[in-house]
C-alpha angles and dihedrals in degrees: 000000000000133000090254094052090050091050089048091049092052096048090049089058093043106091113188096162093129095062088064087070089060095250103158090203088083095060090094138243133278140198101216124215087249086067097250129124118232126181135188116343085354094077088075115091106238093206095064113115119246137283086033123079111201125194110211109262106264143195092196133036120179137171136173136199110209124189103230090215095055104024085226133111150121127305133194132200130192123193126198113185098199098030134270129239122203123176136172121214127193122215106201091189092069096020098235142101140243133208117222120188140181130187133031135286097223102179136020124201125192117185140114138287120271113246089243094062118055098152129128088254133022114276121232094255094052102031094124098028127111130187099277092213096052130078124279130199115201123193114186121188088027091152089062090057093045092053093046094052092044088058102038098039103030102024097234130125103254147327090293094056120108118253121191115243085222086081102097094210091053095045086053094065100033113090116236088005094171089072094059139072097191140352141173124251090242090055091047090054091054098039097047093047088053094051103027094196101125125094091235117026116225095244089053090050090051094052094042093050093040094053093039088060087058093052094258124131111217092208098053112017117114120232089252091054088052092050092050093049091049096048110128095002096105091240125103131179116196132179124206124193086213125021087221089068087063102034127019110256089358090283116141103211127201088246095052094045091046095049091052090049095050091045088054089051095049090047091052093048094048 
């Protein structure tokens, strides 16, 4: 069992067919920094001035892809300790959009939907909850990996720097790339998770390239080899046979997520 095989298994279970019909309900759900829950098209702040489309700044962003026949599917969760901003701007002169982001995606969680929530996007009561008896992949310090890959692969400052979609490598990991002029690597991570219509998802690309820079092959490395390579980097990748082994009841709490983010920051600074 490798990291790549676990990612492949998760993506196989993650069914976002519905979003291809342009149903905004599938875009996901957030817990905003203002403390409110929003889902689907409601994650956009209606007070934003055109031609900018602003998602409410959030601490949590979650989405799930449920197979309608089995009521089971993959679920992702992103945590930003200080809050994350994601805007879309439209340039009428060239007829395309750009993604603009600010903040960091500190932790990434990949698991499976709880049996109590089989909707097209996570409900408020189960936003940060996974099926406690199904596997969970936890990436702490994910922002560190994103920034490093943005710099080493795309030659930009960090995960919030604009990358031209004319870059074929970048367009290959950005969902619906033909609609965009530029985007950030952070935005590609979220957007490609939501749509799941690229051969390689942006988060997968980040992990593959970050580990590769440390001499680790995502396809063949053991978990022990990954742990050794990541020592003192501020990034950790952990696999749990059951989400309940990591978080009681499969519920990722603010305290648990924040502690992981702080630990990553301290390791990086050491």
